[in-house]
C-alpha positions as CSV (number, residue, x, y, z in Angstrom):
1,M,0.1,12.2,-14.1
2,A,2.8,12.5,-11.3
3,F,1.6,12.5,-7.8
4,K,3.0,12.6,-3.8
5,P,1.7,12.1,-1.1
6,L,1.1,14.1,1.7
7,H,2.6,14.3,5.4
8,D,2.6,10.9,6.8
9,R,0.5,8.7,3.9
10,V,2.3,6.2,1.0
11,L,1.2,5.5,-2.6
12,V,1.0,1.7,-3.1
13,R,0.2,-0.2,-5.7
14,R,-1.2,-4.1,-4.4
15,I,1.2,-7.5,-5.2
16,E,-1.6,-9.9,-7.0
17,G,-2.0,-13.1,-5.1
18,D,-1.7,-16.5,-7.4
19,E,-4.7,-18.0,-9.1
20,K,-4.8,-21.1,-8.1
21,T,-4.5,-22.6,-4.3
22,K,-1.6,-25.6,-3.5
23,G,-3.6,-28.2,-5.1
24,G,-3.8,-26.4,-9.0
25,L,-7.8,-25.4,-8.8
26,I,-8.3,-21.8,-10.2
27,I,-9.5,-19.6,-8.3
28,P,-12.6,-17.4,-9.5
29,D,-11.8,-13.1,-9.7
30,S,-15.5,-13.5,-8.1
31,A,-14.6,-15.6,-4.8
32,K,-10.7,-13.9,-4.7
33,E,-10.3,-11.1,-2.4
34,K,-8.6,-7.9,-2.1
35,P,-5.0,-8.4,-1.5
36,A,-3.4,-7.4,1.7
37,E,0.3,-7.2,0.7
38,G,1.7,-4.2,-1.7
39,E,4.9,-2.5,-3.1
40,I,5.8,1.2,-2.2
41,I,5.0,4.1,-4.8
42,S,5.8,6.7,-2.9
43,V,6.0,8.3,-0.1
44,G,5.3,11.6,2.2
45,E,7.1,13.7,4.1
46,G,6.2,12.2,6.8
47,S,3.9,13.7,10.7
48,R,5.7,16.1,13.2
49,K,5.3,15.9,16.3
50,D,3.4,19.6,18.3
51,S,7.3,20.7,18.4
52,G,7.6,20.9,14.7
53,E,10.4,17.9,14.9
54,L,9.3,16.1,11.1
55,I,8.9,12.1,12.3
56,A,10.9,10.6,9.1
57,P,8.2,7.5,7.3
58,S,10.1,4.1,7.9
59,V,8.9,2.7,4.9
60,K,10.3,4.2,1.3
61,A,9.5,3.7,-2.0
62,G,9.9,-0.1,-3.6
63,D,9.6,-1.8,0.3
64,R,6.7,-4.7,0.0
65,V,4.5,-4.7,3.2
66,L,1.6,-6.1,4.2
67,F,-1.5,-3.5,5.2
68,G,-5.4,-4.1,6.6
69,K,-7.3,-5.4,4.8
70,W,-10.2,-2.4,4.8
71,S,-7.3,0.2,4.8
72,G,-6.9,3.3,2.1
73,T,-8.1,4.7,0.1
74,E,-8.7,3.4,-3.4
75,V,-7.3,6.6,-6.5
76,T,-6.8,6.2,-10.8
77,I,-3.7,7.4,-11.3
78,N,-2.6,6.9,-15.2
79,G,-5.6,4.3,-15.9
80,E,-4.2,2.3,-12.8
81,E,-5.5,1.3,-9.4
82,L,-3.9,2.9,-6.6
83,L,-4.5,3.1,-2.9
84,I,-3.2,5.8,-0.3
85,M,-3.0,4.6,2.8
86,K,-1.0,6.4,6.2
87,E,1.8,4.7,7.3
88,G,-0.8,3.6,10.1
89,D,-2.6,1.4,8.0
90,I,1.0,-0.6,7.2
91,L,1.0,-3.9,9.7
92,G,4.9,-4.6,8.7
93,I,7.4,-4.9,5.5
94,V,8.1,-8.0,3.7
95,E,11.8,-8.8,3.4
């Protein structure tokens, strides 16, 4: 199933963090936090001004981004857990 976000929404795949600390300790699943970094899978066409003019999104498919801990709505598409969030929930692009 193909999915295309609407307006200023983006589809994000979480990027899993390290399973070990810098000191070499293994972090159990119960102690892990959900990662706040992801890869943009798909982007909507953008939002509109009151005049109807389109505001193009600042991110594109393939960008690595940071987002807030509680941002987005979790969805399952083709058996994969993804997030749908507004572009405004993205804190920045990781370069």
